[in-house]
C-alpha positions in Angstrom: -14.5 28.6 12.5 -11.6 29.5 14.7 -9.6 32.5 13.5 -6.6 30.3 12.9 -8.5 28.4 10.3 -9.6 31.4 8.3 -7.8 32.8 5.3 -7.8 36.1 3.5 -10.7 36.1 1.0 -8.5 37.6 -1.6 -6.5 34.4 -1.7 -7.5 30.9 -2.6 -4.6 29.5 -0.6 -2.4 31.5 1.7 0.8 31.1 -0.3 2.6 33.5 -2.7 2.0 31.0 -5.5 -1.7 31.6 -5.1 -1.9 35.2 -3.9 -0.1 36.6 -6.9 -2.8 35.4 -9.2 -5.9 35.4 -7.0 -9.0 37.2 -8.3 -11.4 36.2 -5.6 -13.5 39.3 -4.7 -13.1 40.6 -1.2 -15.8 43.1 -0.9 -18.5 43.0 1.7 -21.1 43.0 -1.0 -19.7 39.9 -2.6 -19.4 38.1 0.8 -23.0 38.8 1.7 -24.2 37.7 -1.8 -22.3 34.5 -1.9 -23.4 33.6 1.6 -27.0 33.9 0.8 -29.6 32.0 -1.3 -28.6 28.5 -0.5 -31.1 25.6 0.0 -31.3 24.2 3.5 -29.0 21.3 4.0 -30.1 18.2 5.8 -27.3 16.0 7.0 -28.1 12.3 6.6 -26.3 10.2 9.3 -25.1 7.0 7.6 -25.1 3.7 9.3 -21.7 2.4 10.5 -19.7 1.0 7.6 -18.9 -2.7 7.6 -15.3 -2.2 8.8 -16.3 -0.1 11.8 -16.8 -3.1 14.2 -13.4 -4.6 13.1 -11.7 -1.2 13.7 -13.3 -1.1 17.2 -11.8 -4.5 18.0 -8.4 -3.3 16.7 -8.6 -0.3 19.0 -9.4 -2.6 21.9 -6.3 -4.7 21.1 -3.9 -1.7 21.1 -5.7 -0.4 24.2 -5.0 -3.6 26.1 -1.2 -3.2 25.4 -1.1 0.4 26.7 -3.2 0.7 29.8 -3.3 4.1 31.4 -1.5 5.8 28.4 -2.8 8.4 26.0 -2.3 7.2 22.4 -2.2 9.7 19.5 -2.5 8.4 16.0 -2.5 11.1 13.3 -3.7 10.6 9.8 -0.9 13.0 8.6 -1.2 16.0 6.3 -1.0 16.6 2.6 2.5 16.7 1.2 3.5 19.5 -1.2 4.3 18.4 -4.7 5.2 21.9 -6.0 4.0 25.4 -5.2 0.3 25.1 -4.3 -0.2 21.6 -5.6 -0.1 18.5 -3.4 0.5 14.8 -3.8 -2.7 12.7 -3.5 -3.4 12.3 0.2 -3.3 8.9 1.8 -3.8 8.6 5.5 -1.2 6.8 7.6 -1.9 3.1 7.6 -2.1 2.8 11.4 -4.7 5.6 11.5 -6.8 3.9 8.8 -6.5 0.5 10.4 -7.8 1.8 13.7 -10.6 4.0 12.4 -11.7 2.3 9.2 -11.3 5.6 7.4 -9.6 4.8 4.1 -9.4 6.7 0.8 -12.1 9.2 2.1 -10.2 10.2 5.3 -9.6 13.8 6.0 -6.1 15.3 6.0 -4.9 16.4 9.4 -7.3 14.2 11.3 -6.1 12.7 14.6 -7.3 9.7 16.5 -6.8 9.9 20.3 -7.3 7.0 22.7 -7.5 8.4 26.2 -7.6 6.2 29.3 -11.1 5.6 30.5 -12.0 5.9 34.3 -13.1 2.3 34.4 -10.2 0.9 32.3 -9.6 0.7 28.6 -9.6 3.7 26.4 -12.1 6.2 25.0 -11.6 7.0 21.3 -12.1 10.4 19.8 -11.6 11.4 16.2 -10.6 15.0 15.7 -10.7 16.6 12.3 -11.2 20.0 10.7 -14.9 20.8 10.5 -16.3 21.7 7.1 -16.6 25.4 6.3 -20.1 26.7 6.7 -21.7 29.2 4.3 -21.4 31.8 7.1 -17.6 31.6 6.6 -15.6 32.8 3.6 -13.7 29.5 3.7 -16.3 27.6 1.9 -15.5 29.4 -1.3 -12.1 30.9 -0.7 -10.1 28.2 0.9 -8.8 25.7 -1.7 -7.9 23.1 1.0 -11.4 22.7 2.5 -13.8 24.9 0.6 -16.7 23.2 -1.1 -16.1 25.2 -4.3 -12.7 23.7 -4.5 -12.9 20.1 -3.3 -16.6 19.4 -3.0 -18.8 18.8 0.1 -17.1 17.5 3.2 -18.8 15.4 5.9 -20.0 16.8 9.2 -18.8 15.7 12.6 -22.1 13.8 13.1 -21.8 12.1 9.8 -18.3 10.8 10.4 -19.3 9.7 13.9 -22.2 7.6 12.5 -20.1 6.3 9.6 -17.1 5.1 11.7 -18.8 4.6 15.1 -16.4 6.9 16.8 -17.0 10.1 18.8 -15.8 13.1 16.8 -14.8 16.6 17.7 -13.5 19.6 15.8 -9.7 19.9 15.3 -9.6 23.0 17.5 -10.5 20.9 20.5 -7.4 18.8 19.9 -5.4 21.7 21.4 -6.4 20.5 24.9 -4.9 17.1 24.1 -1.7 18.7 22.9 -1.4 20.8 26.0 -1.8 17.7 28.2 1.0 15.7 26.5 3.2 14.2 29.2 5.2 11.1 30.1 2.2 8.8 29.6 1.5 10.0 26.1 2.6 8.1 23.0 2.3 9.2 19.4 2.8 7.6 16.0 5.7 9.9 15.1 5.9 9.0 11.5 2.6 10.8 10.8 2.8 13.5 13.5 5.1 16.1 12.0 5.0 19.1 14.3 1.6 18.2 15.6 2.8 16.7 18.9 6.1 17.4 20.7 7.6 16.3 24.0 6.9 12.5 23.9 9.5 9.8 24.5 11.1 8.5 21.3 11.5 5.0 22.6 8.0 4.8 23.9 6.7 6.1 20.6 8.7 3.5 18.7 7.2 0.8 20.9 3.7 2.0 19.9 4.6 1.8 16.2 6.0 -1.7 16.8 2.8 -2.9 18.6 0.6 -1.5 15.8 2.7 -3.4 13.2 2.7 -6.6 15.2 -1.1 -6.5 15.7 -1.5 -6.4 11.9 0.5 -9.7 11.4 -2.7 -11.7 11.6 -5.6 -10.4 9.5 -9.2 -10.3 10.6 -12.2 -11.4 8.5 -12.7 -8.0 6.9 -9.0 -7.7 5.9 -9.0 -11.1 4.3 -12.1 -10.3 2.3 -10.4 -7.0 1.2 -7.3 -8.9 0.1 -9.4 -11.3 -2.0 -11.1 -8.3 -3.7 -7.7 -6.5 -4.3 -6.3 -9.7 -5.9 -9.4 -10.0 -8.2 -9.1 -6.4 -9.3 -5.4 -6.9 -10.0 -6.1 -10.0 -12.1 -8.4 -7.9 -14.2 -5.6 -5.3 -14.6 -3.3 -8.0 -15.9 -5.9 -9.1 -18.4 -6.2 -5.5 -19.6 -2.5 -5.2 -20.2 -2.4 -8.5 -22.2 -5.3 -7.4 -24.4 -3.6 -4.1 -25.2 -0.2 -5.6 -26.0 -0.4 -4.9 -29.8 -0.8 -1.1 -29.1 1.8 -1.3 -26.3 4.4 -3.0 -28.4 4.0 -0.4 -31.2 4.9 2.5 -28.9 8.5 3.5 -28.3 7.8 3.8 -24.6 5.5 0.8 -24.3 6.3 0.3 -20.6 4.6 3.6 -19.9 1.5 2.3 -21.7 1.5 -0.8 -19.5 1.7 1.4 -16.5 -1.2 3.5 -17.7 -3.4 0.6 -18.7 -3.0 -1.0 -15.3 -3.5 2.3 -13.4 -6.7 2.7 -15.3 -8.0 -0.5 -13.8 -6.7 0.5 -10.4 -8.6 3.7 -10.5 -11.7 2.1 -11.9 -11.9 -0.8 -9.4 -10.1 0.7 -6.4 -8.5 3.8 -5.0 -5.1 3.7 -6.8 -2.2 1.4 -7.3 -0.7 0.1 -4.1 2.8 1.0 -5.1 4.6 2.2 -8.2 3.9 -0.3 -11.0 7.0 -2.1 -12.3 6.6 -2.7 -16.0 10.0 -4.0 -16.8 10.6 -5.3 -20.3 13.7 -7.0 -21.7 16.8 -6.2 -19.7 14.9 -3.8 -17.5 13.4 -6.9 -15.8 16.8 -7.4 -14.2 16.4 -4.1 -12.2 14.4 -5.1 -9.2 12.6 -1.8 -8.7 12.4 -0.6 -12.2 9.7 2.1 -12.0 10.9 4.5 -14.7 8.9 2.5 -17.2 10.2 4.4 -20.2 11.4 1.5 -22.4 9.9 -0.4 -25.4 8.0 -3.6 -25.0 9.4 -5.7 -27.9 8.3 -9.1 -29.3 10.8 -11.8 -28.3 11.5 -10.2 -24.9 9.9 -11.0 -21.5 8.1 -8.4 -19.6 8.1 -8.5 -15.8 4.9 -6.9 -14.5 4.8 -6.3 -10.7 1.6 -4.5 -9.8 -1.3 -4.3 -7.3 -4.6 -2.6 -7.0 -5.2 -0.7 -3.7 -8.9 -0.6 -2.7 -10.7 2.3 -1.1 -10.0 0.6 2.2 -6.3 0.9 1.4 -5.7 -2.9 1.3 -3.5 -3.8 -1.7 -2.5 -6.8 -3.7 1.1 -7.4 -4.8 1.4 -9.7 -7.7 4.1 -10.4 -10.4 3.8 -12.3 -13.6 6.5 -12.5 -16.3 5.0 -12.5 -19.8 6.5 -13.4 -23.2 5.6 -10.4 -25.3 5.2 -12.5 -28.4 3.0 -14.9 -26.5 5.4 -17.8 -26.6 8.5 -18.5 -24.4 11.7 -19.3 -26.1 13.4 -22.5 -24.8 15.8 -20.6 -22.6 13.1 -18.3 -21.3 10.9 -21.2 -20.5 13.7 -23.0 -18.7 14.4 -20.0 -16.5 10.8 -19.3 -15.9 10.0 -22.8 -14.8 12.9 -22.8 -12.5 11.5 -19.8 -10.7 8.0 -21.4 -10.6 9.6 -24.5 -9.1 11.1 -22.4 -6.3 7.7 -20.7 -5.7 5.8 -23.9 -5.6 8.3 -25.5 -3.2 8.0 -22.5 -0.9 4.2 -22.6 -1.0 4.2 -26.3 -0.3 5.7 -25.9 3.2 3.4 -23.0 4.3 1.3 -24.0 7.3 0.8 -22.7 10.9 3.8 -23.5 13.1 6.7 -23.1 10.7 9.1 -20.2 11.0 8.6 -17.4 8.4 12.3 -17.6 7.4 11.8 -21.3 6.2 9.8 -20.0 3.2 12.8 -18.1 1.9 15.2 -21.0 2.7 13.1 -23.4 0.8 12.9 -21.2 -2.3 16.7 -20.7 -2.2 17.3 -24.4 -2.1 15.7 -24.6 -5.5 17.5 -21.5 -6.9 20.8 -22.9 -5.7 20.2 -26.3 -7.2 19.0 -25.0 -10.6 21.8 -22.4 -11.0 24.3 -25.2 -10.1 22.8 -27.5 -12.7 23.3 -24.8 -15.3 27.0 -24.6 -14.3 26.7 -21.0 -13.0 28.2 -21.6 -9.6 31.8 -22.2 -8.6 30.7 -24.7 -6.0 28.0 -27.3 -5.5 24.4 -26.3 -4.6 24.9 -27.7 -1.1 28.1 -25.7 -0.7 26.5 -22.5 -2.0 23.7 -22.8 0.6 26.3 -22.5 3.4 26.0 -19.2 5.2 29.6 -18.2 4.3 29.1 -18.8 0.5 25.6 -18.0 -1.0 26.9 -17.6 -4.6 23.5 -18.4 -6.0 22.2 -15.1 -4.4 24.1 -13.3 -7.1 21.1 -14.1 -9.3 18.4 -13.3 -6.7 19.5 -10.8 -4.1 16.1 -10.0 -2.6 14.0 -11.9 -0.1 11.3 -14.3 -1.0 8.4 -13.1 1.2 7.0 -10.1 3.0 3.8 -9.5 4.9 1.0 -7.8 2.9 -2.2 -5.9 3.8 -3.0 -2.2 4.3 0.7 -1.6 3.3 2.4 -3.4 0.5 5.2 -4.1 2.9 2.9 -4.5 5.9 3.9 -4.8 9.5 7.4 -3.4 8.7 8.1 -2.1 12.2 7.5 -5.5 13.8 10.4 -7.0 15.7 12.6 -9.5 13.9 11.6 -12.2 16.3 7.9 -11.6 15.3 8.6 -11.2 11.6 11.5 -13.0 9.9 12.1 -15.3 12.8 8.4 -15.4 13.8 6.0 -18.4 13.8 3.6 -18.5 11.0 -0.1 -18.3 12.1 -3.4 -18.8 10.4 -4.7 -15.5 9.1 -1.3 -14.2 8.0 -1.1 -12.9 4.4 2.2 -12.6 2.7 3.9 -12.9 -0.7 6.0 -15.6 -2.2 8.1 -14.1 -4.9 11.3 -15.9 -6.0 13.1 -14.7 -9.1 16.1 -15.1 -11.3 17.9 -12.0 -12.8 20.7 -12.4 -15.3 22.2 -8.9 -15.9 23.1 -8.0 -19.5 26.8 -7.7 -18.7 27.1 -10.8 -16.3 30.0 -12.9 -17.7 29.2 -15.7 -15.2 26.2 -16.8 -17.3 25.8 -17.9 -20.9 25.1 -15.2 -23.4 21.7 -16.6 -24.0 20.7 -15.9 -20.3 21.9 -12.3 -20.3 19.2 -9.7 -20.0 16.6 -12.1 -18.8 14.7 -11.4 -15.6 11.9 -13.5 -14.2 9.8 -13.2 -11.1 6.6 -14.9 -10.1 4.8 -13.4 -7.1 1.7 -14.6 -5.4 -0.3 -13.5 -2.4 -0.7 -16.2 0.2 -3.2 -16.7 3.0 -2.3 -19.0 5.8 -5.2 -21.3 6.8 -5.8 -23.4 9.8 -4.2 -26.4 8.2 -2.1 -25.1 5.3 -2.3 -22.2 2.9 -4.3 -20.7 0.1 -2.8 -19.0 -2.9 -5.1 -16.0 -3.3 -3.7 -15.3 -6.8 -3.7 -18.8 -8.1 -6.3 -17.9 -10.6 -3.8 -15.7 -12.5 -2.0 -18.2 -14.7 1.4 -19.3 -13.4 2.9 -22.2 -15.4 4.6 -21.5 -18.7 2.0 -23.4 -20.6 -0.9 -21.7 -18.8 0.7 -18.2 -19.4 0.9 -18.9 -23.1 -2.7 -20.1 -23.2 -3.8 -17.1 -21.2 -2.1 -14.7 -23.6 -3.5 -16.5 -26.6 -7.1 -16.3 -25.2 -6.8 -12.6 -24.8 -4.9 -11.7 -27.9 
């Protein structure tokens, strides 16, 4: 181990929060004793994981866009939560996409693509080697020591697993020293790791990585299917537990907990903070406090997704009548939203512009809100760019790309995203909604406090589209039957 990686053996972590309570012995006798008497360890080199070949193709794609340039893609480091505790580590999405290293990736790892003499790039993955038993770090360093976090993989094991050459993180210093005008870095994950690169060139690298993810490969599509299936099981779990949930004063928290249990059991975690919004909370688009009751007679808007160990996530919303039956007003609003979602899905095929999906859904929202007498103009007039009164009741967009990020490809150019042409292999959401705030005097009193969203995950096919989440009931009748079957 390099000296810079060693810590004082009297301290589990080199911070005041740890040093003022450390009892780790520092004597030579203890060091010698704890370093001895261990069985020989034989490293088993695993075969390359299934995603490794896809990650290699992704590296080739970004390589082709940046000939002759050194590309640095860090995983990022742990982020402090408080004192000597951290948030759960999640590698930067571009790093995971290019390496196939998902939930098991090492904090502080760095992927480097260096120009090869014969063209293309050579990939090297740098990460902190595991602490050997000849080092005090294996028992005294709470960040990498086996006594603290369990065994870590060797350089050879990771090389076999991911199909990438590996080196110790100390060797990255040579890359850092060679940073020049032809070096680009994913700044979002770099922190102080790399300095002196051009901001505009770095932004172009992030853009290219986002745009390459717009069309999913075979592995990614399979992962999306699995994430949707796990999410469906999580929704079933919530419905089954509604009697207990409804009896608790903070039932929304129980909804969140039940779904998170499924996410941890079948995947890595949730793909984003679960929205368990009951009653008027459903009118708050990003309600994640989840501290309210779940009361019979109300609707609950559940927006949740399971993230797999590969880090691919679903993003699905269903709006459920807590009592199991929609009231006439709730049903009318719900079916209007479903009509908008179905209309948007019906036009999805390769060759349309992405923005047309939102425009189609908004045509239905404008028409239905006009029919209810909520608008001061006709539906046709509301749809004019200078009017848009119907958007009072749905201020968000209808679709976003989905994959290794819940809002995937976010750094792509507008002409490639909102104004882009839809292609086979794209995965995105369709999620119209209607939200009538409790104090909105423009709507009937019976509408106030009702929020409805229906969100599905859509795969574009060669000649149309597939609703990956169609198996989760969507119509008002089917939702009622679903809830009755699980009650």
